[in-house]
N, C-alpha and C positions, 0 to 999 in steps of 0.2 A: 706221783711226783709233786713235791711242794714247790709252788711258784712264789718267789719272793720279789722284793724290790718293786720296780715299776709294773710288774705283772699283777700286783695287787692294787694298782692305782688306775684302773681303767685302761690299761695298755695291753690287755690280754690278746689282742689281735697280733701282737708281735710274735706269738707262738705259731701263727698260721703262715706257712711259706707262700701260699698263693696271695694272701693279703700283703705280705712283706714285698713281694715282687710288684704287685699292683701299686702300692704306695711309692715304691722306688721309682717306677716309671712316671708316676704323677709328678714327683719331685724333679726328675730329669727334664720333663717337659717344660717346667718353669725355669730351669737353669740354662736351657739351650740358647746360645747367642745367635744362632743362625737357623732360619727355617729351611727345612728340606722337603722335597716332594716325596710321596710314597712311591716305591718301597724303600728308597734310600734312607728315609727317616728311620725305618725300623732297624736298619743296620747301624746307623749312627747311635741310636739310643742303646743298642746292645753293647757297643764299644764303651759308651759312657758308663753303663751299668757295670761292665766288667772291670773298668779301671778306676771308677769313682772320680773321673776327671771330665767335667763338662767342657773343657777347652777343646776336646776332640770334635765338637760340633763345628769348630772353625778350622781345624787342622786336617780333617779327612777330605780327600778328593776322590770321587768315584766316577770313573769313565761311564758315559751314557750306556754303553753296551755291557758293562761289567756284570751286573746282577742277572740280566736275562741270559748272557753267555755262560755264566757260572751255573745257573739253574739247568740249562739245557745240557751242559756237559755232564752234570751229575745224573740227570735222567737217562743219559746214554751209558751210564756206568763208567764214566771217565775215571782214569787213575788220578790220584792226588799225591803230589810230591811235596815234602816239607824240608826245610833246611836243617832243622835240629829236632831232637827227640822230644823236647819240651812242647813244641808246636804239635808234633804228631800225637802226643799223649792227650792233648786238650781237645782234639777234634771229636765232634759228637757222632759216634758210630751208629747210634740208634737212628738218627736222621738218614743215614746212608744205607741202612739195611734193605729198603725196597729196591735199591738200584745196584747193589753189589759192587760198589766202588772200593778199590783197594788203596790203602794209605801206605806210602813208602817213605822211608828216610834212610839214606845210604851212608850217612856221615861216619857211622861206627862199624860199617861192614868190614870184616877182616881184609877182603880183597881191596877195598878202597884205602884202608890204612896202610897196607903193604905197598900198594902202588904209589901212594903219596910219598912214602919214605924212600922208595927206590928211585923215583923220578925227581924228588926234591920239589915237587909241585904241591901247593897248599891243598889240603884234603877237601876243602869245600869245592874247589874247581874240579878236582877229580870226581867228587860225588855228583856234581851237576852234569858233567860229561857222561858219566855212567848212567845217570837217570835218563838222559836223552837217548842214549843207545838202547836202553831197556824199553823205552816207550815205543820206539819205531813209528809205525803208522798211527798209533794211538796218541801221538803228541797233540793232534788237533782237538782231541777230547779231554786233554789233561788240564788240571788246575794246580798251579804252583802256589804254595803258601810259605812265604819267607818272612819271618818275624823277628829274627835275631841278628843275622849276619849280613852286613852290606856286601861283603865279599861274595856271598852266595848269589846275590842278585846281580852283581857285576858279572860274575862268571856265567850265569844263565844268559844274560843279554849278549855277552861276547860270543857264546857258542851258537846261539840261534841262527845267525846268518848262514851257517853251514847247512841248515836244514831247509826242507822244501815247504814247511808249514810252521805254525806257531801254536803255543798253548791257547786254550779257550779263554783262560783268565790267569792273571798273575796278581796275587795279593802280596804287596811289597811294603812292609812296615818295619824294616830294621831300625834299631835304635842306636844312637851313638853320636859322638862328636867328630869322628874320623870316617868320612866316606858315606855316612848314612843319607845325608841330604842329597849328595851327588848321585848315589845309586838310585834313589827314588825319582830324581829328575830324569835320569836316563831311561827309566821305565816309562815315565810320563811321555817321553818323546819317541818311544819305540813303535807306536802304532798298535800295540797289544792292548786289549781291554784290561784295565788295571784298577786296583784300589791302593792308594798310598796315604801316608800321613806326611804332610809337608814339614820340613825342618828336622830337628834331631830327635823328636819324640817318636815313640812307637813301641815295639817290643812284641814278644811272643803272645802275651795276653790280648793285644790288639788284633794281631793276625788271626788268632783263634776265634775271637768274637766276630770278626768280619766273616770268616768262613762259616761258622755255626749259624749266623744270621741267614746267610744265603741257603745253606742246606735246610734250615728250618722253614724257609719260604718256598721250598721246592716240592713239598709233599702234595700229592693229588687232593688230599682232604684238608689242606691247610686253609685256615681262615684267620685273619689277623685278630688278635685280642683288642678289645676296645682301648685298653691302656697303651697299646703300641701305636695307635693311629696318631 
């Protein structure tokens, strides 16, 4: 393969994915406006890497129990529930293979779609109610990853008081100008270990990056890369 342009001018390392990632994290380190303790720092850097937006160093809020609670849930093989298929598709299944965690998203299930039509209730509420019914006693080991829909987060929080327990972790980073900030503040006040982005910013890529950082930190042989420190 012929390399042209900058690759002929001393920039050959741009062909090396390991070098690209290493250099990316070095740049991110210099752009972060807020210092984070480890391992929260690894998660924040992953979000910035995924979004290209260093502002997330100041927007992310991570409950003190969030990362250890998420890690322990995954090690127990806890179920993972997402609000939309885009989030489900982005979660790193290789990280989860040692634990047998199942990832579910019920929003497009025929039973959910039909029930929502028949009842006139928004499908996200039906999907969250269905998820909680399916989880049963495993709710305490579950991780909810909500990156798109404020309605899904509101629905989850509205339904949980009917249950005897709560999820191990809720990642709530919905994006938008209507309800997103309020949904995240409600999660912040819920007493559940959480990861949120303050304000209107967020989205599926942010939620996925948060989860993948936690699942990547959970492996028994995991050691942090120097460039992630």
